[in-house]
mmCIF file of the C-alpha atoms, coordinates in Angstrom:
data_MODEL
# 
_entry.id   MODEL 
# 
loop_
_atom_site.group_PDB 
_atom_site.id 
_atom_site.type_symbol 
_atom_site.label_atom_id 
_atom_site.label_alt_id 
_atom_site.label_comp_id 
_atom_site.label_asym_id 
_atom_site.label_entity_id 
_atom_site.label_seq_id 
_atom_site.pdbx_PDB_ins_code 
_atom_site.Cartn_x 
_atom_site.Cartn_y 
_atom_site.Cartn_z 
_atom_site.occupancy 
_atom_site.B_iso_or_equiv 
_atom_site.pdbx_formal_charge 
_atom_site.auth_seq_id 
_atom_site.auth_comp_id 
_atom_site.auth_asym_id 
_atom_site.auth_atom_id 
_atom_site.pdbx_PDB_model_num 
ATOM 1   C CA . MET A 1 1   ? 66.966 51.508 -94.990  1.00 0.00 ? 1   MET A CA 1 
ATOM 2   C CA . SER A 1 2   ? 64.299 53.291 -97.032  1.00 0.00 ? 2   SER A CA 1 
ATOM 3   C CA . VAL A 1 3   ? 60.848 54.796 -95.639  1.00 0.00 ? 3   VAL A CA 1 
ATOM 4   C CA . ASP A 1 4   ? 59.072 51.957 -95.847  1.00 0.00 ? 4   ASP A CA 1 
ATOM 5   C CA . GLU A 1 5   ? 61.304 49.779 -94.732  1.00 0.00 ? 5   GLU A CA 1 
ATOM 6   C CA . LYS A 1 6   ? 61.103 51.133 -90.791  1.00 0.00 ? 6   LYS A CA 1 
ATOM 7   C CA . ARG A 1 7   ? 60.607 49.224 -88.333  1.00 0.00 ? 7   ARG A CA 1 
ATOM 8   C CA . PHE A 1 8   ? 58.806 51.830 -86.025  1.00 0.00 ? 8   PHE A CA 1 
ATOM 9   C CA . LYS A 1 9   ? 56.209 54.066 -86.086  1.00 0.00 ? 9   LYS A CA 1 
ATOM 10  C CA . ILE A 1 10  ? 56.705 57.199 -85.273  1.00 0.00 ? 10  ILE A CA 1 
ATOM 11  C CA . GLU A 1 11  ? 53.514 59.877 -85.160  1.00 0.00 ? 11  GLU A CA 1 
ATOM 12  C CA . ARG A 1 12  ? 53.794 63.571 -83.813  1.00 0.00 ? 12  ARG A CA 1 
ATOM 13  C CA . THR A 1 13  ? 50.396 65.325 -83.533  1.00 0.00 ? 13  THR A CA 1 
ATOM 14  C CA . GLY A 1 14  ? 50.758 68.489 -80.919  1.00 0.00 ? 14  GLY A CA 1 
ATOM 15  C CA . ALA A 1 15  ? 51.992 67.729 -77.874  1.00 0.00 ? 15  ALA A CA 1 
ATOM 16  C CA . LEU A 1 16  ? 51.365 63.681 -79.029  1.00 0.00 ? 16  LEU A CA 1 
ATOM 17  C CA . LEU A 1 17  ? 53.898 61.709 -79.472  1.00 0.00 ? 17  LEU A CA 1 
ATOM 18  C CA . GLN A 1 18  ? 53.080 58.026 -80.061  1.00 0.00 ? 18  GLN A CA 1 
ATOM 19  C CA . PHE A 1 19  ? 55.886 55.577 -81.203  1.00 0.00 ? 19  PHE A CA 1 
ATOM 20  C CA . ARG A 1 20  ? 54.970 51.872 -81.514  1.00 0.00 ? 20  ARG A CA 1 
ATOM 21  C CA . THR A 1 21  ? 57.528 48.851 -82.965  1.00 0.00 ? 21  THR A CA 1 
ATOM 22  C CA . GLU A 1 22  ? 57.445 44.975 -83.098  1.00 0.00 ? 22  GLU A CA 1 
ATOM 23  C CA . HIS A 1 23  ? 60.891 45.148 -82.250  1.00 0.00 ? 23  HIS A CA 1 
ATOM 24  C CA . PHE A 1 24  ? 62.024 46.103 -78.377  1.00 0.00 ? 24  PHE A CA 1 
ATOM 25  C CA . SER A 1 25  ? 63.891 42.817 -77.563  1.00 0.00 ? 25  SER A CA 1 
ATOM 26  C CA . ALA A 1 26  ? 67.631 41.618 -77.791  1.00 0.00 ? 26  ALA A CA 1 
ATOM 27  C CA . GLU A 1 27  ? 67.588 38.148 -77.607  1.00 0.00 ? 27  GLU A CA 1 
ATOM 28  C CA . ARG A 1 28  ? 69.350 35.724 -78.764  1.00 0.00 ? 28  ARG A CA 1 
ATOM 29  C CA . GLU A 1 29  ? 67.929 34.142 -82.053  1.00 0.00 ? 29  GLU A CA 1 
ATOM 30  C CA . SER A 1 30  ? 66.427 30.833 -82.059  1.00 0.00 ? 30  SER A CA 1 
ATOM 31  C CA . VAL A 1 31  ? 67.749 27.475 -83.764  1.00 0.00 ? 31  VAL A CA 1 
ATOM 32  C CA . LEU A 1 32  ? 64.728 27.082 -85.420  1.00 0.00 ? 32  LEU A CA 1 
ATOM 33  C CA . HIS A 1 33  ? 66.075 30.574 -88.258  1.00 0.00 ? 33  HIS A CA 1 
ATOM 34  C CA . LYS A 1 34  ? 62.166 32.547 -88.805  1.00 0.00 ? 34  LYS A CA 1 
ATOM 35  C CA . GLY A 1 35  ? 62.627 31.796 -92.604  1.00 0.00 ? 35  GLY A CA 1 
ATOM 36  C CA . ILE A 1 36  ? 61.941 28.281 -92.021  1.00 0.00 ? 36  ILE A CA 1 
ATOM 37  C CA . TYR A 1 37  ? 59.734 28.581 -88.281  1.00 0.00 ? 37  TYR A CA 1 
ATOM 38  C CA . ASN A 1 38  ? 57.544 31.492 -88.224  1.00 0.00 ? 38  ASN A CA 1 
ATOM 39  C CA . LYS A 1 39  ? 54.234 32.462 -86.912  1.00 0.00 ? 39  LYS A CA 1 
ATOM 40  C CA . GLU A 1 40  ? 52.421 31.518 -90.076  1.00 0.00 ? 40  GLU A CA 1 
ATOM 41  C CA . PHE A 1 41  ? 54.193 27.903 -90.115  1.00 0.00 ? 41  PHE A CA 1 
ATOM 42  C CA . ALA A 1 42  ? 53.687 27.717 -85.774  1.00 0.00 ? 42  ALA A CA 1 
ATOM 43  C CA . SER A 1 43  ? 49.998 28.081 -86.636  1.00 0.00 ? 43  SER A CA 1 
ATOM 44  C CA . VAL A 1 44  ? 50.069 25.479 -89.695  1.00 0.00 ? 44  VAL A CA 1 
ATOM 45  C CA . LEU A 1 45  ? 51.374 23.349 -87.351  1.00 0.00 ? 45  LEU A CA 1 
ATOM 46  C CA . SER A 1 46  ? 49.077 23.960 -84.475  1.00 0.00 ? 46  SER A CA 1 
ATOM 47  C CA . SER A 1 47  ? 46.100 23.362 -86.061  1.00 0.00 ? 47  SER A CA 1 
ATOM 48  C CA . LEU A 1 48  ? 47.298 20.466 -88.140  1.00 0.00 ? 48  LEU A CA 1 
ATOM 49  C CA . ALA A 1 49  ? 47.549 18.901 -84.899  1.00 0.00 ? 49  ALA A CA 1 
ATOM 50  C CA . VAL A 1 50  ? 44.186 19.515 -83.621  1.00 0.00 ? 50  VAL A CA 1 
ATOM 51  C CA . ALA A 1 51  ? 42.998 18.787 -86.462  1.00 0.00 ? 51  ALA A CA 1 
ATOM 52  C CA . GLY A 1 52  ? 44.288 15.281 -86.067  1.00 0.00 ? 52  GLY A CA 1 
ATOM 53  C CA . LEU A 1 53  ? 43.841 14.908 -82.885  1.00 0.00 ? 53  LEU A CA 1 
ATOM 54  C CA . ILE A 1 54  ? 40.443 15.562 -83.346  1.00 0.00 ? 54  ILE A CA 1 
ATOM 55  C CA . TYR A 1 55  ? 39.606 13.156 -86.765  1.00 0.00 ? 55  TYR A CA 1 
ATOM 56  C CA . ALA A 1 56  ? 41.247 10.342 -84.690  1.00 0.00 ? 56  ALA A CA 1 
ATOM 57  C CA . ALA A 1 57  ? 38.688 11.088 -82.405  1.00 0.00 ? 57  ALA A CA 1 
ATOM 58  C CA . LEU A 1 58  ? 36.044 10.829 -84.512  1.00 0.00 ? 58  LEU A CA 1 
ATOM 59  C CA . ALA A 1 59  ? 37.575 7.688  -86.816  1.00 0.00 ? 59  ALA A CA 1 
ATOM 60  C CA . ILE A 1 60  ? 37.004 5.701  -83.655  1.00 0.00 ? 60  ILE A CA 1 
ATOM 61  C CA . GLU A 1 61  ? 33.372 5.984  -83.449  1.00 0.00 ? 61  GLU A CA 1 
ATOM 62  C CA . HIS A 1 62  ? 32.765 6.189  -87.036  1.00 0.00 ? 62  HIS A CA 1 
ATOM 63  C CA . LYS A 1 63  ? 34.864 4.465  -88.876  1.00 0.00 ? 63  LYS A CA 1 
ATOM 64  C CA . LYS A 1 64  ? 33.118 5.093  -92.692  1.00 0.00 ? 64  LYS A CA 1 
ATOM 65  C CA . ALA A 1 65  ? 31.543 7.755  -92.581  1.00 0.00 ? 65  ALA A CA 1 
ATOM 66  C CA . ILE A 1 66  ? 32.864 10.947 -93.806  1.00 0.00 ? 66  ILE A CA 1 
ATOM 67  C CA . LEU A 1 67  ? 32.062 12.897 -90.893  1.00 0.00 ? 67  LEU A CA 1 
ATOM 68  C CA . PRO A 1 68  ? 36.182 12.554 -89.596  1.00 0.00 ? 68  PRO A CA 1 
ATOM 69  C CA . HIS A 1 69  ? 37.426 14.312 -92.736  1.00 0.00 ? 69  HIS A CA 1 
ATOM 70  C CA . VAL A 1 70  ? 35.012 17.082 -92.987  1.00 0.00 ? 70  VAL A CA 1 
ATOM 71  C CA . ALA A 1 71  ? 35.825 17.483 -89.796  1.00 0.00 ? 71  ALA A CA 1 
ATOM 72  C CA . PHE A 1 72  ? 39.574 17.870 -90.087  1.00 0.00 ? 72  PHE A CA 1 
ATOM 73  C CA . ALA A 1 73  ? 38.878 20.253 -92.964  1.00 0.00 ? 73  ALA A CA 1 
ATOM 74  C CA . VAL A 1 74  ? 36.859 21.930 -91.411  1.00 0.00 ? 74  VAL A CA 1 
ATOM 75  C CA . ILE A 1 75  ? 39.054 22.473 -88.434  1.00 0.00 ? 75  ILE A CA 1 
ATOM 76  C CA . PHE A 1 76  ? 42.440 22.703 -90.180  1.00 0.00 ? 76  PHE A CA 1 
ATOM 77  C CA . ILE A 1 77  ? 41.267 25.000 -92.516  1.00 0.00 ? 77  ILE A CA 1 
ATOM 78  C CA . GLY A 1 78  ? 39.921 28.085 -89.988  1.00 0.00 ? 78  GLY A CA 1 
ATOM 79  C CA . GLY A 1 79  ? 42.421 26.597 -87.462  1.00 0.00 ? 79  GLY A CA 1 
ATOM 80  C CA . TYR A 1 80  ? 44.926 28.709 -88.839  1.00 0.00 ? 80  TYR A CA 1 
ATOM 81  C CA . PRO A 1 81  ? 43.659 31.718 -89.249  1.00 0.00 ? 81  PRO A CA 1 
ATOM 82  C CA . LEU A 1 82  ? 42.970 31.312 -85.147  1.00 0.00 ? 82  LEU A CA 1 
ATOM 83  C CA . PHE A 1 83  ? 45.820 30.245 -83.850  1.00 0.00 ? 83  PHE A CA 1 
ATOM 84  C CA . ARG A 1 84  ? 47.523 33.998 -85.977  1.00 0.00 ? 84  ARG A CA 1 
ATOM 85  C CA . MET A 1 85  ? 45.708 35.834 -84.956  1.00 0.00 ? 85  MET A CA 1 
ATOM 86  C CA . PHE A 1 86  ? 45.254 34.315 -81.054  1.00 0.00 ? 86  PHE A CA 1 
ATOM 87  C CA . VAL A 1 87  ? 47.950 32.625 -80.436  1.00 0.00 ? 87  VAL A CA 1 
ATOM 88  C CA . PHE A 1 88  ? 50.875 33.166 -82.548  1.00 0.00 ? 88  PHE A CA 1 
ATOM 89  C CA . LYS A 1 89  ? 49.411 37.478 -83.438  1.00 0.00 ? 89  LYS A CA 1 
ATOM 90  C CA . ASP A 1 90  ? 52.212 39.867 -83.799  1.00 0.00 ? 90  ASP A CA 1 
ATOM 91  C CA . ARG A 1 91  ? 53.138 41.414 -80.502  1.00 0.00 ? 91  ARG A CA 1 
ATOM 92  C CA . TYR A 1 92  ? 53.959 45.088 -80.212  1.00 0.00 ? 92  TYR A CA 1 
ATOM 93  C CA . LEU A 1 93  ? 55.127 48.312 -77.766  1.00 0.00 ? 93  LEU A CA 1 
ATOM 94  C CA . GLU A 1 94  ? 53.855 51.660 -78.070  1.00 0.00 ? 94  GLU A CA 1 
ATOM 95  C CA . VAL A 1 95  ? 54.473 54.259 -76.319  1.00 0.00 ? 95  VAL A CA 1 
ATOM 96  C CA . LEU A 1 96  ? 52.900 57.805 -76.151  1.00 0.00 ? 96  LEU A CA 1 
ATOM 97  C CA . PHE A 1 97  ? 54.521 60.977 -74.752  1.00 0.00 ? 97  PHE A CA 1 
ATOM 98  C CA . ASP A 1 98  ? 51.622 63.325 -73.800  1.00 0.00 ? 98  ASP A CA 1 
ATOM 99  C CA . LEU A 1 99  ? 52.571 67.114 -72.729  1.00 0.00 ? 99  LEU A CA 1 
ATOM 100 C CA . SER A 1 100 ? 49.930 68.196 -72.103  1.00 0.00 ? 100 SER A CA 1 
ATOM 101 C CA . ARG A 1 101 ? 49.213 65.845 -69.671  1.00 0.00 ? 101 ARG A CA 1 
ATOM 102 C CA . GLU A 1 102 ? 53.142 65.671 -68.451  1.00 0.00 ? 102 GLU A CA 1 
ATOM 103 C CA . LEU A 1 103 ? 52.910 61.810 -68.672  1.00 0.00 ? 103 LEU A CA 1 
ATOM 104 C CA . ALA A 1 104 ? 54.605 59.077 -70.757  1.00 0.00 ? 104 ALA A CA 1 
ATOM 105 C CA . GLU A 1 105 ? 52.485 55.484 -71.411  1.00 0.00 ? 105 GLU A CA 1 
ATOM 106 C CA . ILE A 1 106 ? 54.505 52.585 -72.113  1.00 0.00 ? 106 ILE A CA 1 
ATOM 107 C CA . SER A 1 107 ? 52.342 49.492 -73.531  1.00 0.00 ? 107 SER A CA 1 
ATOM 108 C CA . ILE A 1 108 ? 53.319 46.430 -74.274  1.00 0.00 ? 108 ILE A CA 1 
ATOM 109 C CA . SER A 1 109 ? 51.030 43.629 -76.380  1.00 0.00 ? 109 SER A CA 1 
ATOM 110 C CA . GLY A 1 110 ? 49.999 40.201 -74.945  1.00 0.00 ? 110 GLY A CA 1 
ATOM 111 C CA . LEU A 1 111 ? 48.352 37.275 -75.688  1.00 0.00 ? 111 LEU A CA 1 
ATOM 112 C CA . ILE A 1 112 ? 45.157 38.872 -74.137  1.00 0.00 ? 112 ILE A CA 1 
ATOM 113 C CA . GLY A 1 113 ? 45.012 42.908 -73.154  1.00 0.00 ? 113 GLY A CA 1 
ATOM 114 C CA . LYS A 1 114 ? 48.110 44.675 -72.759  1.00 0.00 ? 114 LYS A CA 1 
ATOM 115 C CA . LYS A 1 115 ? 50.741 45.041 -70.414  1.00 0.00 ? 115 LYS A CA 1 
ATOM 116 C CA . LYS A 1 116 ? 50.764 49.373 -69.339  1.00 0.00 ? 116 LYS A CA 1 
ATOM 117 C CA . GLU A 1 117 ? 52.755 51.409 -67.134  1.00 0.00 ? 117 GLU A CA 1 
ATOM 118 C CA . SER A 1 118 ? 52.094 55.245 -67.142  1.00 0.00 ? 118 SER A CA 1 
ATOM 119 C CA . LEU A 1 119 ? 55.361 57.252 -66.108  1.00 0.00 ? 119 LEU A CA 1 
ATOM 120 C CA . PRO A 1 120 ? 55.102 61.414 -65.293  1.00 0.00 ? 120 PRO A CA 1 
ATOM 121 C CA . LEU A 1 121 ? 57.331 62.707 -67.559  1.00 0.00 ? 121 LEU A CA 1 
ATOM 122 C CA . SER A 1 122 ? 59.387 64.074 -65.279  1.00 0.00 ? 122 SER A CA 1 
ATOM 123 C CA . ALA A 1 123 ? 60.692 61.017 -64.582  1.00 0.00 ? 123 ALA A CA 1 
ATOM 124 C CA . VAL A 1 124 ? 61.888 60.416 -67.913  1.00 0.00 ? 124 VAL A CA 1 
ATOM 125 C CA . LYS A 1 125 ? 65.617 61.751 -67.286  1.00 0.00 ? 125 LYS A CA 1 
ATOM 126 C CA . SER A 1 126 ? 66.612 60.835 -71.250  1.00 0.00 ? 126 SER A CA 1 
ATOM 127 C CA . VAL A 1 127 ? 66.834 58.553 -73.974  1.00 0.00 ? 127 VAL A CA 1 
ATOM 128 C CA . MET A 1 128 ? 69.674 56.563 -74.502  1.00 0.00 ? 128 MET A CA 1 
ATOM 129 C CA . ILE A 1 129 ? 71.449 54.126 -77.185  1.00 0.00 ? 129 ILE A CA 1 
ATOM 130 C CA . GLU A 1 130 ? 73.477 51.200 -75.824  1.00 0.00 ? 130 GLU A CA 1 
ATOM 131 C CA . SER A 1 131 ? 74.786 48.012 -77.790  1.00 0.00 ? 131 SER A CA 1 
ATOM 132 C CA . ARG A 1 132 ? 74.692 44.446 -77.292  1.00 0.00 ? 132 ARG A CA 1 
ATOM 133 C CA . LYS A 1 133 ? 76.409 41.956 -79.153  1.00 0.00 ? 133 LYS A CA 1 
ATOM 134 C CA . ILE A 1 134 ? 74.081 38.530 -78.672  1.00 0.00 ? 134 ILE A CA 1 
ATOM 135 C CA . GLY A 1 135 ? 75.743 35.279 -80.013  1.00 0.00 ? 135 GLY A CA 1 
ATOM 136 C CA . ILE A 1 136 ? 74.202 31.663 -80.084  1.00 0.00 ? 136 ILE A CA 1 
ATOM 137 C CA . GLU A 1 137 ? 73.885 29.804 -76.981  1.00 0.00 ? 137 GLU A CA 1 
ATOM 138 C CA . ASN A 1 138 ? 74.204 26.538 -79.308  1.00 0.00 ? 138 ASN A CA 1 
ATOM 139 C CA . PRO A 1 139 ? 76.229 26.197 -81.512  1.00 0.00 ? 139 PRO A CA 1 
ATOM 140 C CA . ASP A 1 140 ? 75.836 22.469 -82.032  1.00 0.00 ? 140 ASP A CA 1 
ATOM 141 C CA . ALA A 1 141 ? 72.469 22.967 -82.968  1.00 0.00 ? 141 ALA A CA 1 
ATOM 142 C CA . VAL A 1 142 ? 73.223 25.513 -85.347  1.00 0.00 ? 142 VAL A CA 1 
ATOM 143 C CA . GLU A 1 143 ? 75.775 23.255 -86.772  1.00 0.00 ? 143 GLU A CA 1 
ATOM 144 C CA . PHE A 1 144 ? 72.877 20.661 -87.451  1.00 0.00 ? 144 PHE A CA 1 
ATOM 145 C CA . VAL A 1 145 ? 70.524 22.866 -88.969  1.00 0.00 ? 145 VAL A CA 1 
ATOM 146 C CA . GLU A 1 146 ? 72.868 24.476 -90.946  1.00 0.00 ? 146 GLU A CA 1 
ATOM 147 C CA . LYS A 1 147 ? 73.643 20.788 -92.309  1.00 0.00 ? 147 LYS A CA 1 
ATOM 148 C CA . ILE A 1 148 ? 70.356 20.429 -92.933  1.00 0.00 ? 148 ILE A CA 1 
ATOM 149 C CA . SER A 1 149 ? 69.673 23.596 -95.001  1.00 0.00 ? 149 SER A CA 1 
ATOM 150 C CA . ALA A 1 150 ? 72.852 22.555 -97.231  1.00 0.00 ? 150 ALA A CA 1 
ATOM 151 C CA . GLN A 1 151 ? 71.457 18.517 -97.476  1.00 0.00 ? 151 GLN A CA 1 
ATOM 152 C CA . HIS A 1 152 ? 68.562 20.435 -99.593  1.00 0.00 ? 152 HIS A CA 1 
ATOM 153 C CA . GLY A 1 153 ? 70.678 22.840 -101.285 1.00 0.00 ? 153 GLY A CA 1 
ATOM 154 C CA . THR A 1 154 ? 69.842 26.214 -98.727  1.00 0.00 ? 154 THR A CA 1 
ATOM 155 C CA . VAL A 1 155 ? 71.502 28.685 -97.570  1.00 0.00 ? 155 VAL A CA 1 
ATOM 156 C CA . ILE A 1 156 ? 70.477 30.799 -94.730  1.00 0.00 ? 156 ILE A CA 1 
ATOM 157 C CA . PRO A 1 157 ? 72.591 34.538 -94.372  1.00 0.00 ? 157 PRO A CA 1 
ATOM 158 C CA . GLY A 1 158 ? 73.792 35.204 -91.083  1.00 0.00 ? 158 GLY A CA 1 
ATOM 159 C CA . PHE A 1 159 ? 72.279 32.454 -89.273  1.00 0.00 ? 159 PHE A CA 1 
ATOM 160 C CA . GLY A 1 160 ? 74.576 31.601 -86.778  1.00 0.00 ? 160 GLY A CA 1 
ATOM 161 C CA . GLU A 1 161 ? 76.525 34.175 -86.356  1.00 0.00 ? 161 GLU A CA 1 
ATOM 162 C CA . GLU A 1 162 ? 77.287 36.986 -83.520  1.00 0.00 ? 162 GLU A CA 1 
ATOM 163 C CA . LYS A 1 163 ? 74.853 39.858 -83.178  1.00 0.00 ? 163 LYS A CA 1 
ATOM 164 C CA . THR A 1 164 ? 75.119 43.042 -82.321  1.00 0.00 ? 164 THR A CA 1 
ATOM 165 C CA . PHE A 1 165 ? 71.923 45.383 -81.341  1.00 0.00 ? 165 PHE A CA 1 
ATOM 166 C CA . PHE A 1 166 ? 71.761 48.547 -80.707  1.00 0.00 ? 166 PHE A CA 1 
ATOM 167 C CA . ILE A 1 167 ? 69.217 49.853 -77.611  1.00 0.00 ? 167 ILE A CA 1 
ATOM 168 C CA . LEU A 1 168 ? 66.916 52.288 -77.016  1.00 0.00 ? 168 LEU A CA 1 
ATOM 169 C CA . LYS A 1 169 ? 65.575 52.821 -73.410  1.00 0.00 ? 169 LYS A CA 1 
ATOM 170 C CA . LEU A 1 170 ? 64.261 55.310 -71.752  1.00 0.00 ? 170 LEU A CA 1 
ATOM 171 C CA . ILE A 1 171 ? 66.775 56.134 -68.593  1.00 0.00 ? 171 ILE A CA 1 
ATOM 172 C CA . LEU A 1 172 ? 64.383 57.428 -65.333  1.00 0.00 ? 172 LEU A CA 1 
ATOM 173 C CA . ALA A 1 173 ? 65.177 59.282 -62.325  1.00 0.00 ? 173 ALA A CA 1 
ATOM 174 C CA . ASP A 1 174 ? 65.090 56.322 -60.111  1.00 0.00 ? 174 ASP A CA 1 
ATOM 175 C CA . GLY A 1 175 ? 68.107 54.779 -62.226  1.00 0.00 ? 175 GLY A CA 1 
ATOM 176 C CA . SER A 1 176 ? 65.632 51.872 -63.842  1.00 0.00 ? 176 SER A CA 1 
ATOM 177 C CA . ASP A 1 177 ? 65.172 51.944 -67.571  1.00 0.00 ? 177 ASP A CA 1 
ATOM 178 C CA . ARG A 1 178 ? 62.842 50.471 -70.487  1.00 0.00 ? 178 ARG A CA 1 
ATOM 179 C CA . MET A 1 179 ? 63.416 49.519 -73.211  1.00 0.00 ? 179 MET A CA 1 
ATOM 180 C CA . ILE A 1 180 ? 62.028 50.727 -76.059  1.00 0.00 ? 180 ILE A CA 1 
ATOM 181 C CA . TYR A 1 181 ? 63.014 49.298 -79.195  1.00 0.00 ? 181 TYR A CA 1 
ATOM 182 C CA . ALA A 1 182 ? 66.215 47.020 -80.561  1.00 0.00 ? 182 ALA A CA 1 
ATOM 183 C CA . ASP A 1 183 ? 67.254 46.396 -84.136  1.00 0.00 ? 183 ASP A CA 1 
ATOM 184 C CA . THR A 1 184 ? 70.848 45.731 -85.607  1.00 0.00 ? 184 THR A CA 1 
ATOM 185 C CA . ASP A 1 185 ? 70.166 48.428 -87.585  1.00 0.00 ? 185 ASP A CA 1 
ATOM 186 C CA . MET A 1 186 ? 72.177 51.504 -85.763  1.00 0.00 ? 186 MET A CA 1 
ATOM 187 C CA . GLN A 1 187 ? 70.259 54.162 -87.888  1.00 0.00 ? 187 GLN A CA 1 
ATOM 188 C CA . GLY A 1 188 ? 66.572 53.161 -87.245  1.00 0.00 ? 188 GLY A CA 1 
ATOM 189 C CA . VAL A 1 189 ? 67.860 53.654 -83.795  1.00 0.00 ? 189 VAL A CA 1 
ATOM 190 C CA . ILE A 1 190 ? 69.500 56.678 -84.099  1.00 0.00 ? 190 ILE A CA 1 
ATOM 191 C CA . GLU A 1 191 ? 66.390 58.568 -85.764  1.00 0.00 ? 191 GLU A CA 1 
ATOM 192 C CA . ALA A 1 192 ? 63.933 57.238 -83.239  1.00 0.00 ? 192 ALA A CA 1 
ATOM 193 C CA . HIS A 1 193 ? 66.581 58.587 -80.610  1.00 0.00 ? 193 HIS A CA 1 
ATOM 194 C CA . GLN A 1 194 ? 66.580 61.831 -82.151  1.00 0.00 ? 194 GLN A CA 1 
ATOM 195 C CA . GLU A 1 195 ? 63.025 62.469 -82.869  1.00 0.00 ? 195 GLU A CA 1 
ATOM 196 C CA . ILE A 1 196 ? 61.577 61.200 -78.999  1.00 0.00 ? 196 ILE A CA 1 
ATOM 197 C CA . LYS A 1 197 ? 65.008 63.318 -77.615  1.00 0.00 ? 197 LYS A CA 1 
ATOM 198 C CA . GLU A 1 198 ? 63.562 66.167 -79.573  1.00 0.00 ? 198 GLU A CA 1 
ATOM 199 C CA . PHE A 1 199 ? 60.166 65.958 -78.463  1.00 0.00 ? 199 PHE A CA 1 
ATOM 200 C CA . LEU A 1 200 ? 60.805 64.997 -74.908  1.00 0.00 ? 200 LEU A CA 1 
ATOM 201 C CA . LYS A 1 201 ? 63.859 68.348 -74.853  1.00 0.00 ? 201 LYS A CA 1 
ATOM 202 C CA . ILE A 1 202 ? 65.815 66.416 -72.643  1.00 0.00 ? 202 ILE A CA 1 
# 
């Protein structure tokens, strides 16, 4: 994996190290594969649904007018970027390690605002990597999707296969942990682990 393909970003400035990634959960793969059903497609469908409902409502009152058609076009075109930016936006996790204040600040972006947690660096006892195997929960649905894809001449590489996630965690003094990165690429997780561990000297 090249530097440009890294799924995380680390910036180190003096007593600060900032870690940021969109990959911070190890979950079963949805039968709605990302190659078929992604955030862009979800935004298009949502915008289409809203525009369609408003079109139907206006068409009842203005059967022969152009207004329903104009409203449909405006709402559909304008709705897509709004859904993508605010409803189906990319979520990310960010950890700021601050040696000068002896704090680790973890923030996760949500639909509205961010969820934040501050921890004293003294509470972070180690940085650990563990592996977790994740399978598909509904094999019948996977088989159904694969049949449809085959009928359309589409091949989905790796779809329906068991995946191994490598998970980077902060281990705390109270025995709890905080998952900050999860990826199927072990090398990327090792690189992040080494940089954070070296910075914290633990």
